[in-house]
TISE-333575 format. One record per residue: residue number from 1; y, z, x of N, C-alpha, C in turn. Coordinates in pm, whole numbers, plus 50000, padded with zeros to 5 digits. Layout:
// residues N
<node i="NUM" n_v="Y" n_w="Z" n_u="X" ca_v="Y" ca_w="Z" ca_u="X" c_v="Y" c_w="Z" c_u="X"/>
...
***
This chain:
// residues 130
<node i="1" n_v="49882" n_w="50000" n_u="50085" ca_v="50000" ca_w="50000" ca_u="50000" c_v="50124" c_w="50000" c_u="50089"/>
<node i="2" n_v="50218" n_w="49913" n_u="50061" ca_v="50338" ca_w="49903" ca_u="50143" c_v="50435" c_w="50015" c_u="50109"/>
<node i="3" n_v="50510" n_w="50054" n_u="50210" ca_v="50609" ca_w="50161" ca_u="50191" c_v="50734" c_w="50103" c_u="50127"/>
<node i="4" n_v="50783" n_w="50169" n_u="50023" ca_v="50901" ca_w="50123" ca_u="49953" c_v="51027" c_w="50160" c_u="50031"/>
<node i="5" n_v="51131" n_w="50078" n_u="50015" ca_v="51257" ca_w="50105" ca_u="50084" c_v="51324" c_w="50229" c_u="50028"/>
<node i="6" n_v="51326" n_w="50240" n_u="49896" ca_v="51392" ca_w="50352" ca_u="49831" c_v="51289" c_w="50436" c_u="49757"/>
<node i="7" n_v="51282" n_w="50563" n_u="49790" ca_v="51193" ca_w="50652" ca_u="49716" c_v="51266" c_w="50705" c_u="49592"/>
<node i="8" n_v="51200" n_w="50792" n_u="49519" ca_v="51255" ca_w="50839" ca_u="49392" c_v="51387" c_w="50915" c_u="49412"/>
<node i="9" n_v="51395" n_w="51000" n_u="49514" ca_v="51518" ca_w="51078" ca_u="49537" c_v="51635" c_w="50987" c_u="49573"/>
<node i="10" n_v="51608" n_w="50885" n_u="49653" ca_v="51714" ca_w="50791" ca_u="49690" c_v="51763" c_w="50714" c_u="49568"/>
<node i="11" n_v="51670" n_w="50673" n_u="49482" ca_v="51710" ca_w="50603" ca_u="49360" c_v="51793" c_w="50692" c_u="49269"/>
<node i="12" n_v="51761" n_w="50821" n_u="49266" ca_v="51843" ca_w="50913" ca_u="49186" c_v="51983" c_w="50925" c_u="49244"/>
<node i="13" n_v="51994" n_w="50923" n_u="49377" ca_v="52125" ca_w="50927" ca_u="49440" c_v="52206" c_w="50800" c_u="49410"/>
<node i="14" n_v="52137" n_w="50689" n_u="49396" ca_v="52204" ca_w="50561" ca_u="49375" c_v="52238" c_w="50532" c_u="49230"/>
<node i="15" n_v="52189" n_w="50612" n_u="49136" ca_v="52220" ca_w="50587" ca_u="48996" c_v="52369" c_w="50604" c_u="48969"/>
<node i="16" n_v="52438" n_w="50675" n_u="49055" ca_v="52584" ca_w="50689" ca_u="49042" c_v="52650" c_w="50551" c_u="49049"/>
<node i="17" n_v="52594" n_w="50462" n_u="49129" ca_v="52651" ca_w="50328" ca_u="49142" c_v="52583" c_w="50227" c_u="49048"/>
<node i="18" n_v="52460" n_w="50252" n_u="49007" ca_v="52389" ca_w="50158" ca_u="48922" c_v="52448" c_w="50156" c_u="48781"/>
<node i="19" n_v="52492" n_w="50268" n_u="48732" ca_v="52549" ca_w="50274" ca_u="48597" c_v="52676" c_w="50189" c_u="48587"/>
<node i="20" n_v="52772" n_w="50198" n_u="48680" ca_v="52888" ca_w="50106" ca_u="48673" c_v="52849" c_w="49960" c_u="48688"/>
<node i="21" n_v="52744" n_w="49930" n_u="48765" ca_v="52698" ca_w="49792" ca_u="48775" c_v="52652" c_w="49741" c_u="48639"/>
<node i="22" n_v="52582" n_w="49824" n_u="48565" ca_v="52539" ca_w="49786" ca_u="48431" c_v="52655" c_w="49764" c_u="48337"/>
<node i="23" n_v="52757" n_w="49847" n_u="48348" ca_v="52875" ca_w="49832" ca_u="48262" c_v="52948" c_w="49701" c_u="48295"/>
<node i="24" n_v="52965" n_w="49673" n_u="48423" ca_v="53032" ca_w="49549" ca_u="48463" c_v="52951" c_w="49429" c_u="48416"/>
<node i="25" n_v="52819" n_w="49434" n_u="48432" ca_v="52734" ca_w="49324" ca_u="48389" c_v="52744" c_w="49303" c_u="48238"/>
<node i="26" n_v="52753" n_w="49411" n_u="48162" ca_v="52770" ca_w="49401" ca_u="48016" c_v="52897" c_w="49323" c_u="47983"/>
<node i="27" n_v="53007" n_w="49353" n_u="48051" ca_v="53132" ca_w="49284" ca_u="48021" c_v="53131" c_w="49139" c_u="48069"/>
<node i="28" n_v="53060" n_w="49109" n_u="48175" ca_v="53047" ca_w="48969" ca_u="48219" c_v="52978" c_w="48889" c_u="48110"/>
<node i="29" n_v="52867" n_w="48942" n_u="48060" ca_v="52793" ca_w="48871" ca_u="47955" c_v="52879" c_w="48863" c_u="47828"/>
<node i="30" n_v="52946" n_w="48970" n_u="47793" ca_v="53030" ca_w="48971" ca_u="47673" c_v="53140" c_w="48865" c_u="47681"/>
<node i="31" n_v="53206" n_w="48855" n_u="47796" ca_v="53316" ca_w="48760" ca_u="47809" c_v="53266" c_w="48617" c_u="47824"/>
<node i="32" n_v="53140" n_w="48598" n_u="47862" ca_v="53085" ca_w="48463" ca_u="47864" c_v="53045" c_w="48417" c_u="47724"/>
<node i="33" n_v="53001" n_w="48511" n_u="47642" ca_v="52958" ca_w="48477" ca_u="47505" c_v="53079" c_w="48470" c_u="47412"/>
<node i="34" n_v="53163" n_w="48571" n_u="47413" ca_v="53279" ca_w="48576" ca_u="47326" c_v="53403" c_w="48558" c_u="47414"/>
<node i="35" n_v="53476" n_w="48453" n_u="47387" ca_v="53596" ca_w="48426" ca_u="47467" c_v="53718" c_w="48473" c_u="47389"/>
<node i="36" n_v="53776" n_w="48587" n_u="47429" ca_v="53890" ca_w="48639" ca_u="47354" c_v="54019" c_w="48561" c_u="47376"/>
<node i="37" n_v="54022" n_w="48479" n_u="47480" ca_v="54142" ca_w="48401" ca_u="47507" c_v="54116" c_w="48256" c_u="47468"/>
<node i="38" n_v="54220" n_w="48179" n_u="47468" ca_v="54204" ca_w="48037" ca_u="47439" c_v="54125" c_w="47971" c_u="47552"/>
<node i="39" n_v="54089" n_w="47849" n_u="47533" ca_v="54007" ca_w="47778" ca_u="47631" c_v="54088" c_w="47738" c_u="47754"/>
<node i="40" n_v="54142" n_w="47838" n_u="47823" ca_v="54219" ca_w="47815" ca_u="47944" c_v="54129" c_w="47844" c_u="48063"/>
<node i="41" n_v="54105" n_w="47744" n_u="48144" ca_v="54013" ca_w="47759" ca_u="48257" c_v="54065" c_w="47862" c_u="48358"/>
<node i="42" n_v="54195" n_w="47867" n_u="48379" ca_v="54252" ca_w="47961" ca_u="48475" c_v="54230" c_w="48106" c_u="48430"/>
<node i="43" n_v="54256" n_w="48135" n_u="48303" ca_v="54235" ca_w="48272" ca_u="48253" c_v="54088" c_w="48312" c_u="48259"/>
<node i="44" n_v="54001" n_w="48219" n_u="48227" ca_v="53858" ca_w="48248" ca_u="48232" c_v="53813" c_w="48274" c_u="48375"/>
<node i="45" n_v="53860" n_w="48195" n_u="48468" ca_v="53823" ca_w="48212" ca_u="48609" c_v="53874" c_w="48345" c_u="48664"/>
<node i="46" n_v="53998" n_w="48379" n_u="48631" ca_v="54055" ca_w="48505" ca_u="48679" c_v="53981" c_w="48625" c_u="48618"/>
<node i="47" n_v="53952" n_w="48619" n_u="48489" ca_v="53882" ca_w="48732" ca_u="48426" c_v="53741" c_w="48748" c_u="48480"/>
<node i="48" n_v="53673" n_w="48637" n_u="48506" ca_v="53538" ca_w="48646" ca_u="48563" c_v="53545" c_w="48695" c_u="48708"/>
<node i="49" n_v="53643" n_w="48650" n_u="48783" ca_v="53657" ca_w="48694" ca_u="48922" c_v="53686" c_w="48844" c_u="48929"/>
<node i="50" n_v="53767" n_w="48894" n_u="48833" ca_v="53797" ca_w="49037" ca_u="48831" c_v="53676" c_w="49122" c_u="48796"/>
<node i="51" n_v="53573" n_w="49061" n_u="48740" ca_v="53450" ca_w="49132" ca_u="48712" c_v="53341" c_w="49107" c_u="48816"/>
<node i="52" n_v="53329" n_w="48983" n_u="48862" ca_v="53220" ca_w="48947" ca_u="48952" c_v="53244" c_w="49000" c_u="49094"/>
<node i="53" n_v="53366" n_w="48993" n_u="49142" ca_v="53393" ca_w="49039" ca_u="49280" c_v="53364" c_w="49189" c_u="49294"/>
<node i="54" n_v="53413" n_w="49277" n_u="49206" ca_v="53376" ca_w="49418" ca_u="49218" c_v="53226" c_w="49442" c_u="49197"/>
<node i="55" n_v="53161" n_w="49361" n_u="49111" ca_v="53017" ca_w="49375" ca_u="49090" c_v="52941" c_w="49349" c_u="49220"/>
<node i="56" n_v="52976" n_w="49240" n_u="49288" ca_v="52908" ca_w="49205" ca_u="49414" c_v="52939" c_w="49309" c_u="49521"/>
<node i="57" n_v="53064" n_w="49353" n_u="49529" ca_v="53101" ca_w="49454" ca_u="49630" c_v="53027" c_w="49585" c_u="49605"/>
<node i="58" n_v="53020" n_w="49627" n_u="49479" ca_v="52952" ca_w="49752" ca_u="49447" c_v="52801" c_w="49740" c_u="49468"/>
<node i="59" n_v="52746" n_w="49623" n_u="49439" ca_v="52602" ca_w="49602" ca_u="49463" c_v="52570" c_w="49610" c_u="49612"/>
<node i="60" n_v="52653" n_w="49548" n_u="49695" ca_v="52631" ca_w="49556" ca_u="49841" c_v="52649" c_w="49699" c_u="49891"/>
<node i="61" n_v="52752" n_w="49766" n_u="49844" ca_v="52776" ca_w="49905" ca_u="49883" c_v="52659" c_w="49994" c_u="49843"/>
<node i="62" n_v="52606" n_w="49972" n_u="49723" ca_v="52492" ca_w="50051" ca_u="49676" c_v="52369" c_w="50027" c_u="49762"/>
<node i="63" n_v="52344" n_w="49901" n_u="49796" ca_v="52227" ca_w="49869" ca_u="49878" c_v="52237" c_w="49931" c_u="50016"/>
<node i="64" n_v="52351" n_w="49913" n_u="50082" ca_v="52365" ca_w="49966" ca_u="50218" c_v="52370" c_w="50119" c_u="50221"/>
<node i="65" n_v="52431" n_w="50180" n_u="50120" ca_v="52429" ca_w="50326" ca_u="50115" c_v="52288" c_w="50377" c_u="50087"/>
<node i="66" n_v="52212" n_w="50306" n_u="50007" ca_v="52072" ca_w="50343" ca_u="49984" c_v="51990" c_w="50335" c_u="50110"/>
<node i="67" n_v="52012" n_w="50232" n_u="50190" ca_v="51941" ca_w="50222" ca_u="50318" c_v="51981" c_w="50335" c_u="50411"/>
<node i="68" n_v="52109" n_w="50372" n_u="50412" ca_v="52155" ca_w="50482" ca_u="50498" c_v="52095" c_w="50614" c_u="50452"/>
<node i="69" n_v="52091" n_w="50637" n_u="50322" ca_v="52033" ca_w="50761" ca_u="50269" c_v="51885" c_w="50768" c_u="50301"/>
<node i="70" n_v="51813" n_w="50657" n_u="50281" ca_v="51669" ca_w="50654" ca_u="50309" c_v="51643" c_w="50676" c_u="50458"/>
<node i="71" n_v="51727" n_w="50616" n_u="50543" ca_v="51710" ca_w="50636" ca_u="50687" c_v="51737" c_w="50779" c_u="50729"/>
<node i="72" n_v="51837" n_w="50842" n_u="50668" ca_v="51868" ca_w="50982" ca_u="50701" c_v="51755" c_w="51074" c_u="50654"/>
<node i="73" n_v="51701" n_w="51047" n_u="50535" ca_v="51591" ca_w="51129" ca_u="50486" c_v="51467" c_w="51112" c_u="50574"/>
<node i="74" n_v="51443" n_w="50990" n_u="50620" ca_v="51328" ca_w="50966" ca_u="50707" c_v="51348" c_w="51034" c_u="50842"/>
<node i="75" n_v="51470" n_w="51032" n_u="50894" ca_v="51499" ca_w="51098" ca_u="51022" c_v="51483" c_w="51250" c_u="51009"/>
<node i="76" n_v="51527" n_w="51305" n_u="50894" ca_v="51510" ca_w="51448" ca_u="50871" c_v="51363" c_w="51485" c_u="50863"/>
<node i="77" n_v="51284" n_w="51400" n_u="50797" ca_v="51141" ca_w="51427" ca_u="50785" c_v="51074" c_w="51421" c_u="50922"/>
<node i="78" n_v="51115" n_w="51327" n_u="51006" ca_v="51059" ca_w="51317" ca_u="51141" c_v="51100" c_w="51436" c_u="51226"/>
<node i="79" n_v="51224" n_w="51484" n_u="51208" ca_v="51271" ca_w="51600" ca_u="51285" c_v="51193" c_w="51724" c_u="51247"/>
<node i="80" n_v="51164" n_w="51741" n_u="51118" ca_v="51087" ca_w="51856" ca_u="51073" c_v="50947" c_w="51850" c_u="51129"/>
<node i="81" n_v="50887" n_w="51730" n_u="51130" ca_v="50753" ca_w="51714" ca_u="51185" c_v="50753" c_w="51744" c_u="51335"/>
<node i="82" n_v="50854" n_w="51698" n_u="51406" ca_v="50863" ca_w="51723" ca_u="51550" c_v="50884" c_w="51871" c_u="51578"/>
<node i="83" n_v="50970" n_w="51939" n_u="51500" ca_v="50995" ca_w="52080" ca_u="51520" c_v="50870" c_w="52162" c_u="51495"/>
<node i="84" n_v="50794" n_w="52129" n_u="51391" ca_v="50675" ca_w="52208" ca_u="51361" c_v="50567" c_w="52184" c_u="51465"/>
<node i="85" n_v="50557" n_w="52063" n_u="51520" ca_v="50456" ca_w="52040" ca_u="51623" c_v="50495" c_w="52110" c_u="51753"/>
<node i="86" n_v="50625" n_w="52122" n_u="51782" ca_v="50668" ca_w="52194" ca_u="51902" c_v="50638" c_w="52342" c_u="51888"/>
<node i="87" n_v="50660" n_w="52397" n_u="51770" ca_v="50633" ca_w="52538" ca_u="51748" c_v="50484" c_w="52567" c_u="51758"/>
<node i="88" n_v="50402" n_w="52476" n_u="51709" ca_v="50259" ca_w="52497" ca_u="51716" c_v="50206" c_w="52479" c_u="51857"/>
<node i="89" n_v="50272" n_w="52400" n_u="51940" ca_v="50223" ca_w="52375" ca_u="52075" c_v="50265" c_w="52483" c_u="52173"/>
<node i="90" n_v="50344" n_w="52579" n_u="52128" ca_v="50381" ca_w="52689" ca_u="52216" c_v="50506" c_w="52662" c_u="52295"/>
<node i="91" n_v="50614" n_w="52635" n_u="52230" ca_v="50738" ca_w="52609" ca_u="52300" c_v="50787" c_w="52737" c_u="52366"/>
<node i="92" n_v="50871" n_w="52720" n_u="52466" ca_v="50924" ca_w="52836" ca_u="52537" c_v="51061" c_w="52867" c_u="52483"/>
<node i="93" n_v="51067" n_w="52950" n_u="52385" ca_v="51194" ca_w="52992" ca_u="52328" c_v="51200" c_w="53142" c_u="52331"/>
<node i="94" n_v="51206" n_w="53205" n_u="52217" ca_v="51210" ca_w="53350" ca_u="52208" c_v="51077" c_w="53411" c_u="52250"/>
<node i="95" n_v="50969" n_w="53334" n_u="52240" ca_v="50839" ca_w="53388" ca_u="52279" c_v="50834" c_w="53416" c_u="52428"/>
<node i="96" n_v="50909" n_w="53340" n_u="52509" ca_v="50911" ca_w="53365" ca_u="52653" c_v="50977" c_w="53500" c_u="52682"/>
<node i="97" n_v="51081" n_w="53535" n_u="52608" ca_v="51145" ca_w="53664" ca_u="52626" c_v="51049" c_w="53777" c_u="52589"/>
<node i="98" n_v="50972" n_w="53757" n_u="52483" ca_v="50877" ca_w="53859" ca_u="52444" c_v="50769" c_w="53877" c_u="52550"/>
<node i="99" n_v="50728" n_w="53767" n_u="52611" ca_v="50626" ca_w="53775" ca_u="52715" c_v="50679" c_w="53847" c_u="52838"/>
<node i="100" n_v="50810" n_w="53834" n_u="52865" ca_v="50869" ca_w="53900" ca_u="52980" c_v="50899" c_w="54047" c_u="52953"/>
<node i="101" n_v="50880" n_w="54092" n_u="52830" ca_v="50904" ca_w="54231" ca_u="52799" c_v="51050" c_w="54263" c_u="52770"/>
<node i="102" n_v="51129" n_w="54164" n_u="52732" ca_v="51269" ca_w="54188" ca_u="52700" c_v="51277" c_w="54241" c_u="52558"/>
<node i="103" n_v="51337" n_w="54355" n_u="52543" ca_v="51358" ca_w="54413" ca_u="52411" c_v="51506" c_w="54434" c_u="52390"/>
<node i="104" n_v="51543" n_w="54482" n_u="52274" ca_v="51685" ca_w="54504" ca_u="52245" c_v="51745" c_w="54607" c_u="52340"/>
<node i="105" n_v="51668" n_w="54710" n_u="52375" ca_v="51720" ca_w="54813" ca_u="52465" c_v="51738" c_w="54760" c_u="52607"/>
<node i="106" n_v="51643" n_w="54682" n_u="52656" ca_v="51655" ca_w="54630" ca_u="52792" c_v="51754" c_w="54516" c_u="52800"/>
<node i="107" n_v="51772" n_w="54441" n_u="52693" ca_v="51869" ca_w="54331" ca_u="52694" c_v="52011" c_w="54385" c_u="52704"/>
<node i="108" n_v="52039" n_w="54503" n_u="52647" ca_v="52172" ca_w="54561" ca_u="52657" c_v="52204" c_w="54604" c_u="52799"/>
<node i="109" n_v="52103" n_w="54639" n_u="52877" ca_v="52124" ca_w="54686" ca_u="53013" c_v="52149" c_w="54572" c_u="53111"/>
<node i="110" n_v="52107" n_w="54450" n_u="53075" ca_v="52119" ca_w="54337" ca_u="53167" c_v="52262" c_w="54285" c_u="53170"/>
<node i="111" n_v="52308" n_w="54243" n_u="53287" ca_v="52438" ca_w="54178" ca_u="53302" c_v="52419" c_w="54051" c_u="53381"/>
<node i="112" n_v="52519" n_w="53964" n_u="53378" ca_v="52511" ca_w="53839" ca_u="53453" c_v="52541" c_w="53865" c_u="53599"/>
<node i="113" n_v="52527" n_w="53760" n_u="53679" ca_v="52547" ca_w="53774" ca_u="53823" c_v="52693" c_w="53803" c_u="53858"/>
<node i="114" n_v="52788" n_w="53762" n_u="53775" ca_v="52928" ca_w="53790" ca_u="53807" c_v="52975" c_w="53922" c_u="53749"/>
<node i="115" n_v="52887" n_w="53998" n_u="53689" ca_v="52921" ca_w="54131" ca_u="53642" c_v="52973" c_w="54136" c_u="53500"/>
<node i="116" n_v="52994" n_w="54020" n_u="53435" ca_v="53040" ca_w="54020" ca_u="53297" c_v="52924" c_w="54050" c_u="53204"/>
<node i="117" n_v="52952" n_w="54119" n_u="53099" ca_v="52850" ca_w="54151" ca_u="53000" c_v="52840" c_w="54034" c_u="52902"/>
<node i="118" n_v="52718" n_w="53983" n_u="52878" ca_v="52698" ca_w="53868" ca_u="52789" c_v="52693" c_w="53905" c_u="52642"/>
<node i="119" n_v="52682" n_w="54033" n_u="52610" ca_v="52669" ca_w="54072" ca_u="52471" c_v="52798" c_w="54045" c_u="52395"/>
<node i="120" n_v="52785" n_w="54002" n_u="52274" ca_v="52901" ca_w="53978" ca_u="52190" c_v="52945" c_w="54109" c_u="52128"/>
<node i="121" n_v="53069" n_w="54138" n_u="52139" ca_v="53124" ca_w="54261" ca_u="52082" c_v="53177" c_w="54229" c_u="51943"/>
<node i="122" n_v="53163" n_w="54320" n_u="51848" ca_v="53218" ca_w="54293" ca_u="51715" c_v="53370" c_w="54293" c_u="51720"/>
<node i="123" n_v="53429" n_w="54208" n_u="51637" ca_v="53575" ca_w="54198" ca_u="51633" c_v="53630" c_w="54320" c_u="51559"/>
<node i="124" n_v="53732" n_w="54381" n_u="51618" ca_v="53796" ca_w="54497" ca_u="51555" c_v="53929" c_w="54450" c_u="51501"/>
<node i="125" n_v="53949" n_w="54469" n_u="51374" ca_v="54074" ca_w="54430" ca_u="51312" c_v="54156" c_w="54553" c_u="51281"/>
<node i="126" n_v="54280" n_w="54533" n_u="51238" ca_v="54366" ca_w="54646" ca_u="51205" c_v="54310" c_w="54726" c_u="51089"/>
<node i="127" n_v="54244" n_w="54658" n_u="50996" ca_v="54187" ca_w="54728" ca_u="50881" c_v="54072" c_w="54819" c_u="50925"/>
<node i="128" n_v="53998" n_w="54781" n_u="51031" ca_v="53888" ca_w="54863" ca_u="51080" c_v="53938" c_w="54986" c_u="51154"/>
<node i="129" n_v="54052" n_w="54974" n_u="51221" ca_v="54100" ca_w="55085" ca_u="51302" c_v="54171" c_w="55193" c_u="51220"/>
<node i="130" n_v="54208" n_w="55161" n_u="51098" ca_v="54279" ca_w="55261" ca_u="51014" c_v="54187" c_w="55355" c_u="50945"/>
***
């Protein structure tokens, strides 16, 4: 089975643009069937252009935004898969500190090589000091 370009969530995101496309298409058909103006070719061309040009622009915008949304969702899914496989393979993050025996009490005692303390101090405001 081939993979679809837009999944269900992406299509739901794109319905915001599909509904105006349907409305514009309704008026194109309406103005082709019922001509409210006289048989003036210039007025007909201008009225159709004012409907068709935004229809085509919105259709292109909807398609390209759908591709961008689908690509972002796929990238997020790949990132989650990569993160979970790294965690399962034993990455060296906080677990390395635990293996070295670093605890909250010993971490407070450690300082950097230049003598500055790396711990973040809470901000004291005037309201706290009163």
